[in-house]
N, C-alpha and C positions, 0 to 999 in steps of 0.2 A: 097502663102496664106494658113494658117493652115485650117484643116478640121473644127475646131470649128468656125472660122470666116465665112467660107462658109455656114455652117448650119444657123448661126445667120442672115447673110445677106439674105439668101434665105427666111427665115421665115419673116423677116421684109418686103421684097419686096412683098411677097404674102399677107401679112397683109394689106399693103397699097392699094393693088389692090382690096382686098375683102371689105375693110371698107371705107365707105363714111359717117362716123358718127362723132359726136362731141366727143373729147377726154374725156371730163367730163362724158358724158353718158357711154362711154366705161369703165371708171374707176368705175362708180357706178354699171354697169351691172356685172362686174367681181369681185365685192367685194374686191377692191384693198387693204384695210386694212387687210382683212383676208389672202390675198396672201402674204403680208409682214410678217405676223405671221408665215406662212409656211416657208418662206425663213429664218427667224430668227431661227426657231426651228431646221431646218435641218443643218444650219451652226453651231449653238451652239452644236448640237449633235456631229458633226464632230470635232469641236474645243476642246470641253471639256470632252466628254465621250469616244471618240475613241482614243485609245492609238497609236498614229502614230509617225513615225520618222520624225524629221524636226521641223521647227519653225511654229508658228501660221501664219506668213506671207505666208509661202509656202502652208499651207492649204487653206488660203483665195484665193490664186492665182492658185490653182489647177484647171485646165480647165475641168477635168472630173467631179469633184465635182460640179463646176458651171453648167455643162450641166445636171447633175442629178437633181439638185435643179430647174433649169430652166424648165426641162421637167415636173417635178412634179407640178410646178406652172401652166404650160400650161394646164395640165389635170384638175387641180382644177378650173381654170378659165372657161374651156369648160364645166365643170360640173355645175357651177353656171348659165351659159348661157342656157344650155338645161333644167335646172330646171325651170328657169323663162319662157322659151319657152312653156313648158307644163302647167305652173301654172298661165297663164295670167288672166283667169276668177276668180280663187280663190283669187289672189292677189288684184284684183279690190275691193274685200270685206275686206280682211285682211290688206292690205297695199296699198291703192289706190294711195298715193302720190309717191310710189316707182316703179310703173309700167312703164317700158321703152319700152318693146317689143310690137309693135303694135301702139305705140304712137310716140316715137322718133326714134325707130330702127325698120326697116321692118323685118318681120318674116323670110323671106328668107335670109336676110343678117345675122341675128342671127344664123340661122341653118348652113349657109356656114362658119361662123366664128368658130362655134363649131366643125365642121368637120376638118377645117384647123388646129386648135390648137391641136386637137388629133393626126392628121397625123404627124405633126412636132414632137410632143412628142414621138410618136412611132419610128420615124426615129432616134431620139436621143437615145432611148432605145436600138435599134438594134446596133447602133454604140458603145454604152458603154459595153453591155453584154447581152447575150440572156436571162439571168434570169431577168434582169431589164426590158427588152422588154416584157417578159411574164407578169410580175407584172403590167406594164403599161397597157397592153392589158386588163387584168382582171379588173383593176381599171376603165378604160374607159367604159367597158361593164357594170360594176356594177353601175356606176354613171348614165348611160343612163337608165338602168333597174329601178334604184331608182326613177328617175324623171318620168318615164313612168308608173310604176306600184307600186313598193315597198313602196313608201312614203304614199300611200293611204291604206296601210295595217297595222294592229296593230303590233308594236314593230319591225318587220322585217326591215322596212326602217330605223328606228332609229339605230338598230344594225349595219346595213350596213355602214352607215356614220361613226359611231364610229370605226368600223373595219378599214375603209380606212384611218381614221386619225391616228390610231396607226401604220398602215403600213407605213405611210409617215416618221415615225421615225425609224422603224425597217429596212427600205430599206437602210438607211445609214450604219447601222451595217452589213447588208448583203453585201453591195458593198465592204466595207473594210475588212469584215470577221474578225472583232475584237470586243471584249468587249460586247458580246451579253447579258451576265448576268446583266451588268450595264445599258444597253440601254433598256432592256425588262421592268423594272418597270416604266420607263417613257412612254413607248409605251402603257402599260396597263393603266397608269394614263390618258394619252390623250384619249384613247378609252373610259374609264369610264366617264370622264367629258363631252366628246362629246355626248355620249349616253344619259346622264342625261340632257344635254342642249337641245338635239333634242326633248326629251319628254316634256321639259318645253316649247319649241317653239310650240309644238302641243297643249298644254294648252292655249298658247297665241293666236293661230289661230283657236281655236275651232269653232267659228261661221262660218267662210268661209269654213272650212273643212266639217262641217256638212251639209251645203247647197249644196255641190257638191259631196256628197256621199263618202267622204273619211272615211275609217274605222280605224282611229287612235285610240290609247288607250283612250283619253278623250271622243271621240265620242261614242265608244261602252261601256265604263265602267263609264264614268262620271269623274268629277274632284276629288271627294273624293277617289275613288278606284285607280285612276292614281297616286295620291299623295302617297298612300300606297305602290304602286310599286316602286316609287322613294325612299322611306325610306328603303325598302328592298335592293334595288340596292346599295344604299350608304353604308349600313352595309357590304354587300358582297364585295364591291370594296375596302373599307378601310381595311378589313381583308386580302384580296388578295394582296394589295399593301404592307402591313406589312410583309407578308410572302416573297414576291419577294425581298423586300429591305433587309430582313434578309439574304436571300440566296446570295444576291450580296455581303454581308459582307463589307459594306461601311458605316462608321460612319456618313458622311455628308448626305448620302441618308436617313439613318434612322432618323437623326435629322430633315430633311425637312419634311418627312411624319408624324413625331410626331407633329411638329408645325402646319402642315396642318389641324389637328383636330380642331383648333380654328376657322378658317374661315368656316369650314364645319359645325360646330355647329351653327354658325350665319346663314348660308345658310338654315339649317333645321328650325330654328326659324322663318325665313322669309317665308319659304315655307308653314309652318303650317297656317300662317295668310293670305297667298296670295289667292285672290278670284276675281281678275280683270285682264284684258288684260295688264294694265299698270304695275301691280305688277309682273306678270309673265315675262313681258319684262325686268323689272329690274333684276330678277333672271337669265334670259338668259344672260344678259350682265355681271352679277356677275360671272357666270361660265367662261366667257372669261377671266376675271381678274385672277381667280384662275389658269386657264391654262397658262396664261402669267407668273404668278409667278413661275410655274413649270419650264418653259423655262429659266427664269432668274436664278433659283437655280443651273442650270448646270454650271454656272460660278465658283462656289465654289469647283468644283472637281479638 
């Protein structure tokens, strides 16, 4: 039996022992659609941005790539769990219908699952490469620190999540040690859109965050000044993306980021008029659509 199968079977056995919860609740707790986006992003990066020898079938069936993606997904899932673990009281105000921990999932089960997923991800990282293991360890620590402290601080928590999102793309280039200049603009793009989306989510969750002493940008500066920060960030990131795509010297990449200006203008127009939880929720989902379009654009390389 291959080492890959041993690792997967071990993880599955431990998961069944630790979990006695409904599968649907587990899917909701770990934000399954977001995990699918991570899988799609990393595989598309490997298939279309990394210049490898061999066919696309060989890439898809590469066991080490599968383990790298699988371990990244485990860390992300564990991050969602620990975030909900610490945010139960806040979520009862911001998202009462989505609270699972303490209702359908016992707190100790959630914590045990968080530890188990991270442990398996670290084991996989050690198996793949010490650099991957180091990145996994730092990611696990930052996600815990974010959930415990950083997300209640202005900007730092948003920046951390954005950084980890960009790292999920860069880690593919690091593992294969190829096409860093082409992958970097996409990593910056993912970082930028995630950072902006996280600030939008803080605007959406302003009421609950304020009640529990979270010092996010909207809480300490208000909606108007936070929007000003978003406008400045958008300008900085569009200029940065233009520079990186130029340095990559790829016409397809330049074309995509040029077309990107159209949905970004629409985003700004909506942001100017946004003044309610519902409207900020729409903008948060809109950011997801823009990020997904970036992933799909990789197909044209």
